[in-house]
C-alpha positions in Angstrom: 0.0 0.0 0.0 2.8 2.4 0.8 5.0 1.3 -2.1 7.7 0.1 0.3 9.5 -3.2 0.3 9.5 -5.9 3.0 12.1 -8.5 3.5 10.6 -12.0 3.1 9.8 -13.7 6.3 11.8 -16.7 7.4 9.8 -19.9 7.3 11.7 -21.2 10.2 11.0 -18.5 12.7 7.7 -16.7 12.2 6.8 -13.8 14.6 3.7 -14.0 16.8 2.3 -11.1 14.8 2.6 -10.5 11.0 3.6 -7.9 10.2 5.1 -6.8 13.5 3.3 -3.8 15.1 0.4 -3.8 12.6 -3.1 -4.0 13.9 -5.2 -6.3 11.7 -8.4 -4.6 12.9 -7.2 -1.4 11.3 -5.1 -2.8 8.5 -7.5 -5.2 6.9 -10.3 -2.7 6.3 -7.7 -0.2 5.0 -6.2 -2.8 2.7 -9.7 -3.7 1.3 -10.5 -0.1 0.7 -7.1 0.4 -1.0 -7.7 -2.7 -3.2 -11.0 -1.4 -4.4 -9.8 2.0 -5.5 -7.1 3.6 -7.6 -5.5 2.7 -10.9 -4.6 -0.8 -9.7 -8.2 -1.8 -9.3 -8.6 -3.2 -12.8 -5.5 -5.4 -12.3 -7.1 -6.9 -9.2 -10.4 -7.3 -11.0 -8.6 -9.2 -13.8 -6.8 -11.4 -11.3 -10.1 -12.1 -9.6 -11.6 -13.0 -13.0 -8.8 -15.5 -13.6 -9.4 -17.0 -10.2 -13.1 -17.3 -10.8 -12.5 -18.9 -14.1 -10.2 -21.5 -12.5 -12.8 -22.2 -9.9 -15.6 -22.6 -12.5 -13.7 -24.4 -15.2 -10.4 -25.7 -13.7 -6.9 -24.3 -14.1 -5.8 -27.0 -16.5 -4.9 -25.5 -19.9 -7.2 -26.4 -22.8 -10.7 -25.6 -24.0 -13.4 -25.6 -21.3 -16.0 -28.3 -21.5 -19.4 -27.4 -23.0 -21.2 -29.2 -20.2 -19.5 -26.9 -17.7 -20.4 -23.8 -19.7 -24.0 -25.0 -19.9 -24.1 -25.7 -16.2 -22.8 -22.2 -15.2 -25.1 -20.5 -17.7 -28.1 -21.9 -15.8 -26.6 -21.4 -12.4 -26.0 -17.7 -13.1 -29.3 -17.4 -14.9 -31.1 -18.4 -11.7 -29.5 -15.5 -9.9 -31.2 -12.9 -12.1 -34.3 -15.0 -12.9 -33.5 -15.4 -16.5 -35.6 -17.8 -18.6 -33.8 -20.7 -20.2 -35.1 -19.3 -23.5 -33.1 -16.1 -22.9 -29.8 -18.1 -22.8 -27.7 -19.2 -25.7 -28.0 -22.8 -26.8 -24.9 -24.9 -26.0 -23.5 -27.5 -28.4 -26.2 -27.1 -31.0 -26.7 -24.1 -33.4 -29.7 -21.9 -33.1 -31.1 -19.7 -35.8 -33.2 -16.5 -35.5 -30.3 -14.5 -34.1 -30.3 -16.6 -30.9 -26.6 -17.1 -29.9 -25.1 -20.5 -29.4 -21.8 -21.9 -28.0 -19.8 -24.5 -29.8 -16.4 -26.0 -29.9 -13.9 -24.2 -32.1 -10.3 -24.4 -33.2 -9.5 -21.9 -30.5 -11.4 -23.4 -27.6 -15.0 -22.2 -27.7 -16.9 -20.0 -30.1 -19.8 -17.7 -29.3 -21.8 -17.5 -32.5 -24.9 -15.6 -33.7 -26.7 -17.0 -36.8 -29.8 -15.6 -38.5 -31.5 -17.2 -41.5 -28.5 -19.4 -42.0 -26.0 -16.5 -42.1 -23.4 -16.2 -39.5 -23.6 -12.6 -38.1 -20.9 -12.8 -35.4 -18.3 -15.2 -34.0 -16.0 -14.8 -31.1 -13.5 -17.6 -30.3 -11.8 -17.8 -27.0 -10.1 -20.2 -24.6 -11.6 -18.4 -21.6 -14.8 -20.0 -20.4 -15.5 -16.9 -18.3 -15.4 -14.8 -21.5 -18.1 -17.0 -23.0 -20.3 -16.4 -19.9 -19.7 -12.6 -20.2 -20.7 -12.6 -23.9 -23.7 -14.7 -23.1 -25.0 -12.5 -20.4 -24.4 -9.3 -22.3 -27.0 -10.6 -24.7 -29.2 -12.3 -22.2 -29.5 -9.2 -20.0 -30.1 -7.0 -23.1 -33.1 -9.2 -24.0 -34.4 -9.2 -20.4 -33.9 -5.4 -20.1 -35.7 -4.8 -23.3 -38.7 -6.8 -22.2 -38.7 -5.1 -18.8 -38.6 -1.7 -20.3 -41.6 -2.4 -22.5 -43.5 -3.1 -19.3 -42.3 0.0 -17.5 -42.2 2.5 -20.3 -42.5 6.2 -19.5 -44.1 8.5 -22.1 -41.7 11.1 -23.5 -38.6 9.4 -22.2 -35.9 7.8 -24.4 -36.7 4.1 -24.1 -33.0 3.3 -24.0 -32.6 5.0 -20.6 -34.6 2.5 -18.6 -33.4 -0.4 -20.8 -29.8 0.4 -20.1 -30.4 1.0 -16.4 -32.1 -2.4 -16.1 -29.3 -4.1 -18.0 -26.6 -2.5 -15.8 -28.5 -3.7 -12.6 -28.7 -7.2 -13.9 -25.1 -7.3 -15.0 -24.0 -5.9 -11.6 -25.8 -8.7 -9.9 -23.8 -11.2 -11.9 -20.4 -9.7 -12.0 -19.4 -6.0 -11.4 -16.7 -6.3 -14.0 -19.4 -7.1 -16.6 -21.3 -4.0 -15.6 -18.2 -1.9 -16.1 -17.5 -3.5 -19.4 -21.0 -2.7 -20.6 -20.6 0.9 -19.5 -17.4 1.2 -21.4 -19.1 -0.3 -24.5 -22.0 2.2 -24.4 -19.7 5.1 -23.8 -21.3 8.5 -24.5 -24.6 6.9 -25.4 -25.4 6.8 -21.7 -25.2 10.5 -21.3 -27.1 10.9 -24.6 -30.1 9.1 -23.1 -29.7 10.9 -19.7 -28.5 8.0 -17.6 -25.8 8.3 -15.0 -24.6 4.7 -14.5 -24.3 5.2 -10.8 -28.1 5.9 -10.6 -29.1 2.9 -12.6 -30.5 1.0 -9.6 -32.5 4.1 -8.5 -34.0 4.4 -12.1 -35.1 0.8 -11.9 -36.5 1.1 -8.4 -38.5 4.2 -9.2 -39.9 2.6 -12.4 -41.1 -0.5 -10.4 
């Protein structure tokens, strides 16, 4: 935290308190606050993502198993009450612009096909990236449906749609919310939405 260097501790003679003279009651909350702020935050988020990916799919190199992807899609979907029909299909292609996940030369592929024409394909070795892509689309579908039920006359329909999507993504993985904010860029300000007020916008609409 202070940019200083500490000599490594001897494994033979550990002190009764580590580090010496530091109160854990004070230091741990301070360290957590430090870890969640500043330019190093994204590095920690990335590390946490790697850890989460290892927990979900295993640290062994190689393409993730489609069964694991399918299982985690449904586990996460329960957390935001997503319908199975809102999820991509796994292991089998789907038409009508519904995404699907399949094996590819580079691990897994997230594919969108409409009327037999492949519109988009992303290949990755990272199972967590497949989940991120999946729920970007799933939450978009859910948010669009929710907005239609909570529409406000005279307001840009995208304002509530984006607010709901950000709330859903935040419930799944805060890094996915930040990713969507970055993707939308100035569009958020164009529709009059402050990302930090997304939860309030949704709560007021409901």
